[in-house]
PyMOL CGO cylinders between C-alpha atoms (Angstrom):
from pymol import cmd
from pymol.cgo import CYLINDER

trace = [
    CYLINDER, 156.26, 86.61, -16.67, 155.47, 83.42, -14.81, 0.3, 1, 1, 1, 1, 1, 1,
    CYLINDER, 155.47, 83.42, -14.81, 152.39, 81.30, -14.87, 0.3, 1, 1, 1, 1, 1, 1,
    CYLINDER, 152.39, 81.30, -14.87, 151.34, 82.33, -11.35, 0.3, 1, 1, 1, 1, 1, 1,
    CYLINDER, 151.34, 82.33, -11.35, 151.70, 86.04, -10.71, 0.3, 1, 1, 1, 1, 1, 1,
    CYLINDER, 151.70, 86.04, -10.71, 150.90, 87.88, -7.46, 0.3, 1, 1, 1, 1, 1, 1,
    CYLINDER, 150.90, 87.88, -7.46, 147.62, 89.13, -8.93, 0.3, 1, 1, 1, 1, 1, 1,
    CYLINDER, 147.62, 89.13, -8.93, 146.57, 85.56, -9.67, 0.3, 1, 1, 1, 1, 1, 1,
    CYLINDER, 146.57, 85.56, -9.67, 147.35, 84.49, -6.09, 0.3, 1, 1, 1, 1, 1, 1,
    CYLINDER, 147.35, 84.49, -6.09, 145.24, 87.32, -4.70, 0.3, 1, 1, 1, 1, 1, 1,
    CYLINDER, 145.24, 87.32, -4.70, 142.35, 86.31, -6.94, 0.3, 1, 1, 1, 1, 1, 1,
    CYLINDER, 142.35, 86.31, -6.94, 142.64, 82.65, -5.91, 0.3, 1, 1, 1, 1, 1, 1,
    CYLINDER, 142.64, 82.65, -5.91, 142.71, 83.59, -2.22, 0.3, 1, 1, 1, 1, 1, 1,
    CYLINDER, 142.71, 83.59, -2.22, 139.69, 85.88, -2.65, 0.3, 1, 1, 1, 1, 1, 1,
    CYLINDER, 139.69, 85.88, -2.65, 137.70, 83.11, -4.35, 0.3, 1, 1, 1, 1, 1, 1,
    CYLINDER, 137.70, 83.11, -4.35, 138.70, 80.64, -1.62, 0.3, 1, 1, 1, 1, 1, 1,
    CYLINDER, 138.70, 80.64, -1.62, 137.57, 83.14, 1.03, 0.3, 1, 1, 1, 1, 1, 1,
    CYLINDER, 137.57, 83.14, 1.03, 134.19, 83.54, -0.67, 0.3, 1, 1, 1, 1, 1, 1,
    CYLINDER, 134.19, 83.54, -0.67, 133.67, 79.80, -1.20, 0.3, 1, 1, 1, 1, 1, 1,
    CYLINDER, 133.67, 79.80, -1.20, 134.86, 78.49, 2.19, 0.3, 1, 1, 1, 1, 1, 1,
    CYLINDER, 134.86, 78.49, 2.19, 134.36, 81.50, 4.47, 0.3, 1, 1, 1, 1, 1, 1,
    CYLINDER, 134.36, 81.50, 4.47, 136.84, 83.02, 6.90, 0.3, 1, 1, 1, 1, 1, 1,
    CYLINDER, 136.84, 83.02, 6.90, 136.38, 80.33, 9.56, 0.3, 1, 1, 1, 1, 1, 1,
    CYLINDER, 136.38, 80.33, 9.56, 137.33, 77.44, 7.30, 0.3, 1, 1, 1, 1, 1, 1,
    CYLINDER, 137.33, 77.44, 7.30, 140.44, 79.01, 5.73, 0.3, 1, 1, 1, 1, 1, 1,
    CYLINDER, 140.44, 79.01, 5.73, 142.50, 78.33, 8.87, 0.3, 1, 1, 1, 1, 1, 1,
    CYLINDER, 142.50, 78.33, 8.87, 141.27, 74.75, 9.00, 0.3, 1, 1, 1, 1, 1, 1,
    CYLINDER, 141.27, 74.75, 9.00, 142.16, 74.24, 5.35, 0.3, 1, 1, 1, 1, 1, 1,
    CYLINDER, 142.16, 74.24, 5.35, 145.64, 75.65, 5.93, 0.3, 1, 1, 1, 1, 1, 1,
    CYLINDER, 145.64, 75.65, 5.93, 146.17, 73.38, 8.93, 0.3, 1, 1, 1, 1, 1, 1,
    CYLINDER, 146.17, 73.38, 8.93, 144.97, 70.33, 6.98, 0.3, 1, 1, 1, 1, 1, 1,
    CYLINDER, 144.97, 70.33, 6.98, 147.22, 71.23, 4.06, 0.3, 1, 1, 1, 1, 1, 1,
    CYLINDER, 147.22, 71.23, 4.06, 150.24, 71.64, 6.35, 0.3, 1, 1, 1, 1, 1, 1,
    CYLINDER, 150.24, 71.64, 6.35, 149.49, 68.36, 8.14, 0.3, 1, 1, 1, 1, 1, 1,
    CYLINDER, 149.49, 68.36, 8.14, 149.23, 66.57, 4.79, 0.3, 1, 1, 1, 1, 1, 1,
    CYLINDER, 149.23, 66.57, 4.79, 152.55, 67.95, 3.60, 0.3, 1, 1, 1, 1, 1, 1,
    CYLINDER, 152.55, 67.95, 3.60, 154.20, 66.97, 6.90, 0.3, 1, 1, 1, 1, 1, 1,
    CYLINDER, 154.20, 66.97, 6.90, 152.82, 63.42, 6.68, 0.3, 1, 1, 1, 1, 1, 1,
    CYLINDER, 152.82, 63.42, 6.68, 153.94, 63.14, 3.05, 0.3, 1, 1, 1, 1, 1, 1,
    CYLINDER, 153.94, 63.14, 3.05, 157.45, 64.31, 3.96, 0.3, 1, 1, 1, 1, 1, 1,
    CYLINDER, 157.45, 64.31, 3.96, 157.64, 61.87, 6.88, 0.3, 1, 1, 1, 1, 1, 1,
    CYLINDER, 157.64, 61.87, 6.88, 156.46, 59.00, 4.69, 0.3, 1, 1, 1, 1, 1, 1,
    CYLINDER, 156.46, 59.00, 4.69, 158.91, 59.83, 1.90, 0.3, 1, 1, 1, 1, 1, 1,
    CYLINDER, 158.91, 59.83, 1.90, 161.81, 59.91, 4.39, 0.3, 1, 1, 1, 1, 1, 1,
    CYLINDER, 161.81, 59.91, 4.39, 160.73, 56.59, 5.90, 0.3, 1, 1, 1, 1, 1, 1,
    CYLINDER, 160.73, 56.59, 5.90, 159.81, 57.98, 9.32, 0.3, 1, 1, 1, 1, 1, 1,
    CYLINDER, 159.81, 57.98, 9.32, 156.79, 56.50, 11.05, 0.3, 1, 1, 1, 1, 1, 1,
    CYLINDER, 156.79, 56.50, 11.05, 155.17, 59.09, 13.31, 0.3, 1, 1, 1, 1, 1, 1,
    CYLINDER, 155.17, 59.09, 13.31, 153.58, 57.88, 16.52, 0.3, 1, 1, 1, 1, 1, 1,
    CYLINDER, 153.58, 57.88, 16.52, 149.87, 58.61, 16.92, 0.3, 1, 1, 1, 1, 1, 1,
    CYLINDER, 149.87, 58.61, 16.92, 149.23, 61.76, 18.94, 0.3, 1, 1, 1, 1, 1, 1,
    CYLINDER, 149.23, 61.76, 18.94, 146.60, 59.99, 21.04, 0.3, 1, 1, 1, 1, 1, 1,
    CYLINDER, 146.60, 59.99, 21.04, 149.24, 57.67, 22.46, 0.3, 1, 1, 1, 1, 1, 1,
    CYLINDER, 149.24, 57.67, 22.46, 151.76, 60.41, 23.24, 0.3, 1, 1, 1, 1, 1, 1,
    CYLINDER, 151.76, 60.41, 23.24, 149.60, 62.85, 25.14, 0.3, 1, 1, 1, 1, 1, 1,
    CYLINDER, 149.60, 62.85, 25.14, 147.37, 62.46, 28.17, 0.3, 1, 1, 1, 1, 1, 1,
    CYLINDER, 147.37, 62.46, 28.17, 144.68, 59.79, 28.11, 0.3, 1, 1, 1, 1, 1, 1,
    CYLINDER, 144.68, 59.79, 28.11, 141.07, 61.02, 28.17, 0.3, 1, 1, 1, 1, 1, 1,
    CYLINDER, 141.07, 61.02, 28.17, 137.82, 59.14, 28.74, 0.3, 1, 1, 1, 1, 1, 1,
    CYLINDER, 137.82, 59.14, 28.74, 135.66, 58.78, 25.63, 0.3, 1, 1, 1, 1, 1, 1,
    CYLINDER, 135.66, 58.78, 25.63, 132.44, 59.16, 27.66, 0.3, 1, 1, 1, 1, 1, 1,
    CYLINDER, 132.44, 59.16, 27.66, 133.05, 62.12, 29.98, 0.3, 1, 1, 1, 1, 1, 1,
    CYLINDER, 133.05, 62.12, 29.98, 136.38, 63.55, 28.74, 0.3, 1, 1, 1, 1, 1, 1,
    CYLINDER, 136.38, 63.55, 28.74, 138.14, 63.32, 32.13, 0.3, 1, 1, 1, 1, 1, 1,
    CYLINDER, 138.14, 63.32, 32.13, 141.93, 62.91, 32.16, 0.3, 1, 1, 1, 1, 1, 1,
    CYLINDER, 141.93, 62.91, 32.16, 142.99, 59.37, 33.03, 0.3, 1, 1, 1, 1, 1, 1,
    CYLINDER, 142.99, 59.37, 33.03, 146.16, 57.66, 34.27, 0.3, 1, 1, 1, 1, 1, 1,
    CYLINDER, 146.16, 57.66, 34.27, 147.95, 55.60, 31.63, 0.3, 1, 1, 1, 1, 1, 1,
    CYLINDER, 147.95, 55.60, 31.63, 147.21, 52.23, 33.26, 0.3, 1, 1, 1, 1, 1, 1,
    CYLINDER, 147.21, 52.23, 33.26, 143.49, 52.82, 33.94, 0.3, 1, 1, 1, 1, 1, 1,
    CYLINDER, 143.49, 52.82, 33.94, 141.06, 50.26, 32.52, 0.3, 1, 1, 1, 1, 1, 1,
    CYLINDER, 141.06, 50.26, 32.52, 137.98, 52.15, 33.72, 0.3, 1, 1, 1, 1, 1, 1,
    CYLINDER, 137.98, 52.15, 33.72, 137.33, 55.88, 33.91, 0.3, 1, 1, 1, 1, 1, 1,
    CYLINDER, 137.33, 55.88, 33.91, 138.08, 57.28, 37.36, 0.3, 1, 1, 1, 1, 1, 1,
    CYLINDER, 138.08, 57.28, 37.36, 135.30, 59.88, 36.98, 0.3, 1, 1, 1, 1, 1, 1,
    CYLINDER, 135.30, 59.88, 36.98, 132.36, 58.03, 35.37, 0.3, 1, 1, 1, 1, 1, 1,
    CYLINDER, 132.36, 58.03, 35.37, 133.42, 54.37, 35.62, 0.3, 1, 1, 1, 1, 1, 1,
    CYLINDER, 133.42, 54.37, 35.62, 132.98, 53.53, 31.94, 0.3, 1, 1, 1, 1, 1, 1,
    CYLINDER, 132.98, 53.53, 31.94, 135.42, 50.99, 30.47, 0.3, 1, 1, 1, 1, 1, 1,
    CYLINDER, 135.42, 50.99, 30.47, 138.05, 52.21, 28.03, 0.3, 1, 1, 1, 1, 1, 1,
    CYLINDER, 138.05, 52.21, 28.03, 137.54, 50.80, 24.53, 0.3, 1, 1, 1, 1, 1, 1,
    CYLINDER, 137.54, 50.80, 24.53, 141.10, 51.41, 23.33, 0.3, 1, 1, 1, 1, 1, 1,
    CYLINDER, 141.10, 51.41, 23.33, 143.77, 50.52, 25.89, 0.3, 1, 1, 1, 1, 1, 1,
    CYLINDER, 143.77, 50.52, 25.89, 146.40, 53.23, 26.43, 0.3, 1, 1, 1, 1, 1, 1,
    CYLINDER, 146.40, 53.23, 26.43, 149.97, 52.48, 25.35, 0.3, 1, 1, 1, 1, 1, 1,
]
cmd.load_cgo(trace, "trace")
């Protein structure tokens, strides 16, 4: 007999479902997985690049996709606060 048995896990999951609701359980799982991944990367000495610099560049005002070298939004004309890499 271990400390955590399958019946205990079911009870913990049921309480979490009641407390957080079904919509937040997925978000909690994603946050937990992201935290474990970041911890593993940090313990192995890897430095992950920010996702905002890897993917497409979007305007903070209107959300339009932008070319990497744009200093102003091509759709609304607002200046970019953070320059793309």
